[in-house]
Backbone bond lengths (Angstrom), bond angles and torsions (degrees), N, CA, C in turn:
res aa  C-N    CA-C-N  psi(-1)  N-CA   C-N-CA  omega(-1)  CA-C   N-CA-C  phi
1 P - - - 1.456 - - 1.517 111.48 -
2 S 1.330 116.55 150.55 1.454 121.17 -179.29 1.510 109.63 -129.12
3 R 1.328 114.66 161.57 1.458 121.70 177.58 1.528 108.69 -132.16
4 P 1.334 119.47 139.28 1.452 119.92 178.07 1.513 111.52 -70.75
5 I 1.339 115.22 152.93 1.452 119.84 -177.87 1.524 111.22 -65.44
6 R 1.320 118.26 -26.78 1.461 119.62 -178.01 1.533 111.36 -63.71
7 N 1.324 117.69 -21.68 1.460 121.58 175.10 1.532 109.16 -102.21
8 F 1.341 115.30 46.75 1.455 119.58 -171.81 1.522 112.14 -64.11
9 S 1.328 118.24 -35.97 1.464 120.26 -179.35 1.524 110.74 -63.93
10 K 1.308 116.47 -40.91 1.465 120.00 177.36 1.522 110.59 -68.40
11 F 1.330 115.01 -39.65 1.467 119.64 176.78 1.521 110.33 -60.05
12 H 1.338 117.21 -44.59 1.459 120.95 -178.73 1.522 111.49 -65.33
13 S 1.322 117.32 -36.88 1.461 119.70 179.89 1.524 111.82 -69.03
14 M 1.329 117.51 -29.49 1.462 120.72 -178.82 1.522 111.48 -83.41
15 S 1.339 117.46 -33.56 1.460 120.81 -178.20 1.527 108.41 -146.13
16 P 1.323 118.03 82.46 1.467 120.73 -170.64 1.525 114.34 -62.45
17 A 1.321 118.78 -35.20 1.464 120.64 -172.39 1.519 113.22 -87.98
18 T 1.310 117.69 -11.33 1.462 119.19 -172.60 1.518 112.68 -68.81
19 A 1.322 117.86 -45.21 1.465 120.66 -173.71 1.517 112.01 -60.99
20 S 1.342 117.63 -45.37 1.463 119.71 -178.62 1.522 111.42 -65.45
21 L 1.317 116.91 -38.95 1.457 119.37 178.16 1.525 111.42 -67.55
22 Q 1.328 116.32 -40.88 1.460 119.25 179.32 1.526 111.12 -64.29
23 D 1.324 117.16 -41.36 1.466 119.98 179.38 1.522 111.71 -66.20
24 A 1.337 116.87 -32.54 1.465 120.06 -177.25 1.521 112.22 -78.33
25 Y 1.323 117.35 -34.95 1.457 120.58 -171.51 1.526 114.07 -108.27
26 A 1.319 118.71 -8.46 1.464 120.13 -178.86 1.529 110.24 -68.15
27 L 1.312 117.15 133.18 1.460 121.96 179.49 1.524 111.98 -80.24
28 E 1.319 117.24 -15.53 1.463 121.55 177.57 1.520 108.16 -147.28
29 P 1.338 117.51 156.14 1.463 119.19 -178.60 1.528 111.42 -58.44
30 L 1.313 115.00 139.72 1.461 120.12 -179.43 1.522 109.99 -73.87
31 A 1.311 115.92 149.29 1.461 121.52 -179.57 1.527 109.98 -78.80
32 G 1.325 116.01 -157.24 1.460 120.10 -175.63 1.508 114.38 -73.84
33 W 1.322 118.07 -7.58 1.458 121.29 -178.41 1.523 109.20 -125.88
34 R 1.309 115.28 139.73 1.465 120.98 176.39 1.527 108.96 -120.28
35 P 1.315 117.72 137.49 1.469 118.86 173.89 1.522 110.59 -72.59
36 L 1.318 116.45 141.68 1.465 120.42 178.04 1.517 111.66 -70.04
37 S 1.313 117.39 -28.01 1.449 121.54 -177.20 1.524 110.45 -83.98
38 I 1.332 116.68 143.17 1.453 120.96 174.42 1.521 110.11 -68.33
39 H 1.341 116.45 -33.14 1.473 121.59 -179.69 1.529 107.28 -130.16
40 P 1.345 117.78 85.71 1.475 120.20 -174.63 1.524 113.20 -57.63
41 A 1.335 118.41 -38.76 1.472 119.96 -178.93 1.522 110.88 -63.79
42 A 1.332 116.43 -42.07 1.469 119.62 178.58 1.528 110.76 -66.94
43 T 1.327 116.93 -35.17 1.461 120.16 177.74 1.523 111.11 -64.68
44 R 1.340 116.17 -43.80 1.470 119.06 177.77 1.518 111.15 -63.73
45 A 1.342 117.18 -41.01 1.465 119.92 179.10 1.525 110.96 -64.44
46 S 1.334 116.82 -41.46 1.466 119.93 179.49 1.524 111.01 -65.38
47 F 1.327 116.42 -40.06 1.464 119.42 177.24 1.532 110.46 -62.60
48 G 1.331 117.24 -40.53 1.463 120.26 177.83 1.516 112.11 -63.40
49 I 1.342 116.89 -40.77 1.466 120.51 178.45 1.524 110.68 -64.70
50 A 1.331 116.46 -44.26 1.461 119.73 179.05 1.527 111.33 -62.66
51 L 1.330 116.82 -40.74 1.456 120.26 178.73 1.528 110.87 -65.76
52 A 1.331 117.37 -41.11 1.467 120.83 178.10 1.521 110.81 -64.03
53 A 1.339 117.12 -40.74 1.467 120.07 178.66 1.524 110.93 -63.17
54 A 1.333 117.14 -40.85 1.462 120.15 178.38 1.527 110.98 -64.40
55 L 1.324 116.91 -41.41 1.469 120.01 179.12 1.530 110.99 -65.48
56 V 1.337 117.10 -40.80 1.466 120.12 177.89 1.524 110.12 -62.96
57 F 1.334 116.74 -41.64 1.466 120.01 -179.38 1.525 111.00 -62.12
58 W 1.318 116.95 -51.17 1.461 119.07 -176.30 1.524 111.33 -69.24
59 T 1.326 117.65 -34.77 1.464 119.62 176.70 1.519 110.83 -65.56
60 S 1.338 116.64 -44.12 1.466 120.03 179.05 1.520 110.95 -64.65
61 R 1.321 116.29 -40.24 1.463 119.87 179.38 1.528 111.36 -61.64
62 E 1.318 116.05 -42.12 1.452 119.77 179.09 1.522 111.69 -69.42
63 T 1.334 116.29 -38.24 1.467 120.35 -178.97 1.520 111.51 -68.46
64 F 1.345 116.62 -47.00 1.460 119.93 -176.08 1.519 112.36 -75.24
65 S 1.321 118.73 -12.86 1.452 119.90 175.07 1.525 111.60 -67.11
66 R 1.325 116.06 -17.30 1.471 121.11 177.94 1.532 112.31 -99.12
67 G 1.321 117.74 5.06 1.460 121.09 -179.95 1.526 111.31 109.21
68 G 1.331 114.67 -178.00 1.451 120.27 178.22 1.512 114.84 93.10
69 T 1.347 117.71 5.22 1.465 119.05 -177.96 1.529 111.59 -68.22
70 R 1.320 117.73 -37.15 1.471 119.35 -179.98 1.525 110.93 -67.29
71 R 1.315 116.30 -41.37 1.462 119.30 178.02 1.530 110.60 -62.80
72 A 1.320 116.14 -41.02 1.462 120.11 179.10 1.529 111.11 -66.48
73 A 1.328 117.37 -37.89 1.467 120.22 179.14 1.522 110.85 -66.25
74 R 1.331 116.90 -41.21 1.470 118.89 177.54 1.527 111.20 -64.88
75 L 1.330 116.71 -40.38 1.461 119.89 178.46 1.526 110.66 -64.27
76 L 1.327 116.81 -41.09 1.457 119.77 178.56 1.530 111.23 -65.14
77 A 1.332 117.13 -34.96 1.462 119.77 177.29 1.528 110.97 -62.75
78 W 1.331 117.04 -43.28 1.463 120.43 177.55 1.524 111.13 -64.95
79 I 1.324 116.85 -44.81 1.463 120.14 179.63 1.528 110.48 -62.84
80 G 1.329 116.41 -43.61 1.458 119.93 179.89 1.523 112.48 -63.42
81 A 1.339 117.15 -42.28 1.466 119.70 178.87 1.526 111.05 -65.94
82 G 1.334 116.72 -41.92 1.463 119.54 177.83 1.519 112.22 -63.23
83 G 1.341 116.20 -44.77 1.454 119.58 177.33 1.516 112.62 -63.61
84 A 1.340 116.84 -35.21 1.460 120.23 178.81 1.521 111.33 -66.66
85 V 1.332 116.97 -43.30 1.464 120.00 179.29 1.533 110.88 -63.40
86 I 1.329 116.32 -43.59 1.468 120.11 177.96 1.520 110.58 -62.09
87 S 1.317 117.16 -40.60 1.462 120.57 -179.58 1.522 111.19 -64.66
88 L 1.330 117.01 -42.32 1.460 120.03 178.12 1.522 111.20 -63.54
89 A 1.331 116.75 -41.40 1.464 120.14 179.23 1.521 111.09 -64.61
90 Q 1.327 116.55 -42.67 1.469 119.46 179.13 1.518 110.80 -64.56
91 R 1.318 117.30 -42.25 1.465 120.58 -178.38 1.526 110.97 -64.74
92 A 1.331 116.57 -34.20 1.468 119.98 -177.95 1.523 112.82 -78.07
93 T 1.321 117.67 -30.49 1.466 120.23 -173.48 1.522 113.69 -103.84
94 A 1.327 118.50 -35.83 1.471 121.44 -178.00 1.522 109.04 -141.96
95 P 1.336 117.35 75.10 1.476 119.83 -171.85 1.515 114.83 -69.54
96 R 1.326 118.98 -14.14 1.464 120.70 -178.02 1.516 113.56 -99.57
97 T 1.306 117.27 8.91 1.459 120.94 -178.64 1.528 109.82 -123.47
98 V 1.318 114.53 165.32 1.465 121.57 172.79 1.519 107.42 -104.60
99 L 1.336 115.86 111.52 1.467 122.59 -178.89 1.532 112.11 55.67
100 W 1.318 116.36 40.68 1.462 123.98 174.04 1.532 114.58 64.82
101 K 1.302 119.58 2.34 1.464 121.08 -171.84 1.512 113.27 -120.65
102 W 1.331 117.23 -47.01 1.461 120.37 -172.74 1.518 109.94 -99.25
103 S 1.334 115.25 134.21 1.457 121.51 176.33 1.522 109.44 -93.65
104 V 1.321 115.44 150.37 1.455 121.73 -178.98 1.526 108.39 -101.05
105 P 1.338 118.66 125.12 1.466 119.94 -178.20 1.522 113.72 -61.91
106 D 1.324 116.94 -35.39 1.463 120.54 -177.36 1.527 109.49 -76.76
107 P 1.329 119.32 117.69 1.471 119.94 -179.41 1.521 113.27 -68.17
108 R 1.329 117.10 -18.22 1.467 119.97 179.32 1.521 112.59 -83.90
109 A 1.311 117.50 -10.72 1.462 120.64 -178.33 1.527 110.46 -69.82
110 L 1.317 115.02 146.79 1.466 121.63 178.64 1.525 108.52 -123.28
111 P 1.336 117.54 83.09 1.467 119.42 -179.10 1.523 111.34 -61.61
112 F 1.303 114.55 148.95 1.472 119.90 177.69 1.518 107.63 -146.42
113 G 1.323 116.26 106.58 1.453 120.31 177.99 1.505 112.13 69.41
114 F 1.330 115.30 -121.63 1.461 121.80 -176.53 1.524 112.60 -86.20
115 F 1.324 118.22 -3.24 1.450 121.69 -170.49 1.523 110.91 -119.27
116 V 1.328 114.94 149.05 1.458 120.61 176.90 1.517 110.66 -74.37
117 N 1.313 117.56 -29.65 1.451 122.97 -177.11 1.522 109.48 -116.53
118 R 1.310 116.53 132.09 1.469 120.00 -178.65 1.523 112.02 -64.46
119 N 1.349 117.42 -28.88 1.457 120.01 178.35 1.519 111.67 -66.52
120 Q 1.331 116.79 -30.03 1.465 119.92 177.15 1.525 110.69 -68.62
121 L 1.333 116.95 -40.45 1.468 119.67 175.10 1.520 110.59 -63.62
122 A 1.325 116.77 -41.41 1.467 119.81 178.86 1.519 111.09 -61.02
123 M 1.330 117.11 -40.92 1.463 120.61 178.42 1.522 111.02 -61.01
124 W 1.345 116.21 -47.21 1.457 119.74 -179.46 1.525 110.79 -62.51
125 L 1.330 117.42 -41.51 1.464 120.64 179.90 1.526 111.39 -64.12
126 I 1.324 117.33 -38.31 1.470 119.49 178.35 1.522 110.53 -61.63
127 L 1.319 117.00 -44.31 1.461 120.35 179.12 1.529 111.01 -60.92
128 A 1.341 116.10 -44.60 1.465 119.69 -179.05 1.526 111.19 -68.23
129 I 1.329 116.88 -42.76 1.468 120.68 -179.02 1.526 110.24 -61.96
130 C 1.319 116.82 -42.22 1.469 119.79 -178.59 1.529 111.10 -63.26
131 L 1.315 116.64 -42.62 1.463 118.71 -179.52 1.527 111.26 -67.26
132 V 1.336 117.22 -42.01 1.460 120.39 178.85 1.525 110.69 -66.75
133 A 1.336 117.17 -40.46 1.461 120.03 177.41 1.528 110.68 -63.61
134 G 1.327 117.17 -37.82 1.457 119.50 175.72 1.516 112.23 -63.26
135 F 1.339 116.40 -38.65 1.463 120.19 176.28 1.524 110.64 -61.61
136 L 1.340 117.55 -44.13 1.465 120.79 179.09 1.523 111.08 -64.58
137 A 1.331 117.18 -40.52 1.465 119.86 178.61 1.522 111.22 -63.74
138 M 1.336 116.63 -40.48 1.465 119.98 177.10 1.525 111.06 -63.57
139 H 1.334 116.48 -40.01 1.457 120.11 -179.97 1.529 110.64 -63.46
140 V 1.339 116.37 -46.17 1.464 119.57 179.98 1.514 110.39 -64.56
141 H 1.319 117.56 -42.28 1.468 120.65 -179.07 1.527 111.28 -63.37
142 A 1.335 116.98 -38.58 1.462 119.88 178.14 1.517 111.26 -65.19
143 R 1.330 116.40 -37.32 1.468 119.16 178.93 1.523 111.22 -71.83
144 L 1.334 117.60 -34.30 1.461 120.40 -178.56 1.524 111.94 -69.50
145 T 1.324 117.16 -30.68 1.467 119.24 -179.79 1.523 112.03 -68.53
146 D 1.326 117.41 -21.15 1.458 120.88 -179.58 1.523 112.95 -92.14
147 R 1.310 118.07 -0.49 1.457 121.00 -176.32 1.525 110.28 -121.35
148 P 1.330 116.77 143.36 1.470 119.11 179.83 1.520 112.40 -71.09
149 R 1.345 116.97 -30.47 1.472 120.32 -178.79 1.524 109.75 -100.46
150 R 1.340 115.28 141.57 1.462 121.10 179.17 1.523 108.93 -131.55
151 D 1.313 115.50 79.18 1.451 120.77 -178.71 1.526 109.09 -127.96
152 L 1.317 116.31 -171.48 1.460 121.33 -177.51 1.525 111.32 -63.08
153 H 1.325 116.74 -39.34 1.465 120.04 -179.97 1.524 110.90 -61.64
154 T 1.330 116.68 -41.09 1.460 120.12 179.69 1.521 111.00 -65.07
155 V 1.318 116.79 -40.04 1.465 120.32 178.48 1.523 110.74 -64.15
156 L 1.331 117.09 -43.59 1.462 120.46 179.21 1.526 111.51 -63.95
157 V 1.324 116.81 -36.94 1.463 119.66 177.04 1.524 110.28 -64.85
158 A 1.329 116.86 -40.85 1.462 120.19 179.46 1.526 111.68 -64.90
159 L 1.332 117.21 -29.78 1.462 121.35 -179.60 1.518 113.54 -92.35
160 S 1.323 116.83 -1.29 1.465 119.60 -175.17 1.532 113.51 -88.23
161 E 1.331 117.65 -2.51 1.455 118.92 176.74 1.527 110.04 -65.98
162 T 1.310 116.63 148.03 1.465 120.46 -173.27 1.520 112.37 -59.43
163 R 1.322 116.91 -49.41 1.463 118.78 -177.68 1.515 111.97 -67.27
164 V 1.337 117.40 -30.47 1.462 120.16 177.55 1.517 110.27 -72.09
165 L 1.330 117.38 -38.29 1.464 120.45 176.03 1.527 111.01 -61.86
166 V 1.325 116.46 -37.15 1.464 119.90 177.46 1.530 110.58 -63.75
167 I 1.329 116.52 -42.51 1.460 120.20 178.35 1.530 110.57 -64.61
168 C 1.338 116.44 -39.15 1.473 119.36 176.38 1.523 110.79 -62.45
169 G 1.332 116.74 -39.97 1.457 120.02 177.25 1.518 112.22 -63.30
170 C 1.332 116.66 -39.98 1.470 120.40 177.27 1.525 110.71 -62.65
171 A 1.334 116.00 -42.77 1.469 118.90 178.84 1.522 110.89 -64.45
172 A 1.343 116.98 -38.76 1.467 120.11 179.25 1.528 111.13 -64.54
173 I 1.334 117.37 -39.52 1.468 120.45 178.31 1.529 110.23 -63.67
174 M 1.313 117.17 -40.84 1.465 119.66 179.54 1.522 111.40 -66.93
175 V 1.340 117.11 -39.01 1.468 119.76 177.23 1.527 110.24 -65.17
176 L 1.339 117.34 -40.13 1.461 120.85 177.35 1.524 111.22 -61.14
177 T 1.337 116.50 -43.63 1.458 120.21 178.88 1.519 110.94 -66.06
178 L 1.325 116.89 -37.92 1.460 120.19 177.45 1.525 110.77 -61.26
179 S 1.322 117.11 -41.55 1.465 119.48 177.53 1.525 111.46 -68.03
180 A 1.338 117.43 -30.76 1.463 120.51 179.49 1.520 112.15 -70.27
181 T 1.317 118.45 -22.64 1.463 120.09 177.80 1.523 112.15 -68.67
182 L 1.331 117.25 -21.23 1.472 122.05 -177.32 1.533 111.03 56.43
183 S 1.315 115.70 34.60 1.457 121.19 -179.12 1.520 109.63 -89.11
184 R 1.322 116.48 117.68 1.465 119.73 178.50 1.524 111.12 -66.37
185 S 1.344 116.18 -41.47 1.460 118.47 178.44 1.525 110.80 -65.21
186 G 1.349 116.96 -34.39 1.457 119.68 176.14 1.519 111.91 -64.38
187 F 1.331 116.92 -40.23 1.459 120.26 178.02 1.520 110.87 -64.35
188 V 1.333 116.41 -45.09 1.468 120.28 179.20 1.528 110.30 -62.60
189 G 1.350 116.18 -40.88 1.454 119.74 179.49 1.519 112.72 -64.07
190 L 1.327 116.71 -40.05 1.465 120.00 179.55 1.524 111.11 -67.12
191 V 1.329 116.91 -42.23 1.463 119.88 177.53 1.529 110.23 -63.78
192 G 1.329 116.38 -42.71 1.456 119.27 177.89 1.513 112.60 -62.09
193 A 1.338 116.93 -38.79 1.458 120.23 178.09 1.525 111.19 -65.63
194 A 1.338 116.36 -39.32 1.465 119.79 178.74 1.526 111.08 -65.16
195 V 1.322 116.35 -41.93 1.468 119.94 178.66 1.523 110.48 -64.74
196 A 1.330 116.49 -42.21 1.465 119.67 179.26 1.526 110.97 -64.29
197 G 1.337 117.11 -42.09 1.457 119.59 178.40 1.514 112.29 -62.76
198 A 1.338 116.16 -40.77 1.461 119.23 178.91 1.521 111.42 -66.61
199 S 1.329 117.02 -38.40 1.461 119.39 -179.37 1.528 111.90 -69.45
200 L 1.341 117.09 -32.50 1.463 119.44 177.72 1.523 111.87 -67.75
201 A 1.321 117.05 -26.34 1.468 120.93 178.85 1.523 111.10 -99.26
202 F 1.323 117.84 26.13 1.460 121.19 -173.10 1.517 112.48 -66.39
203 G 1.330 117.67 -20.47 1.458 119.54 -177.78 1.514 113.15 -65.52
204 D 1.303 117.94 -25.83 1.460 121.95 -179.76 1.526 107.00 -120.75
205 R 1.307 118.07 111.58 1.464 120.80 -173.35 1.527 113.00 -65.44
206 K 1.318 116.80 -40.23 1.466 118.76 178.58 1.512 110.53 -65.28
207 R 1.315 116.87 -44.26 1.448 119.54 179.18 1.534 110.37 -65.04
208 T 1.338 116.84 -37.82 1.462 119.84 177.01 1.517 110.64 -60.25
209 F 1.333 117.48 -40.50 1.469 121.33 179.82 1.519 110.57 -61.52
210 W 1.339 117.37 -46.55 1.468 119.61 -177.16 1.512 111.62 -72.27
211 V 1.324 118.05 -37.08 1.466 119.85 175.87 1.528 110.78 -63.43
212 G 1.365 115.87 -42.96 1.464 119.83 178.19 1.518 111.49 -62.03
């Protein structure tokens, strides 16, 4: 969005720092309209990303309302484990590149796997780990409702199925990769997610213990 210079006082009240920066860095005098954003291209890109995220959210919400959440969680576990293994291999063999091919101009950057910043990989892993852990908790809870006893042996039996063990292995690989990033924010995020998950299951103390 733009505002005409004749409404400069209103323009200044909406974006105080823009006018001085534009006057200092503009290569030619500005016309009758000034953009409110200091970086209009970045603003348009950010708006597009936000709009895409909203569309993905509402589309996923509508899709999963008809089922398929377990299938999606298993697929995400496989994708997350595969991405984690690739990230570990890239970090061990070519730590200054992104997927062995692209170089990062900033010498201070620490690429990790698919991301230029290790904290970005940690964020993605936390999201994937939480969803997969929720799938495992749902699986155990469903098995416990069908059994009269709810102890450690029952939980281990519920987790001993082959496909569930595979999902547990995928989650373990992602947690290992998350620890390999050495991301402090990733560690804080994972602990916060664990605390939030335990608090959401506060109604059942045994279930809260296992979720925690």
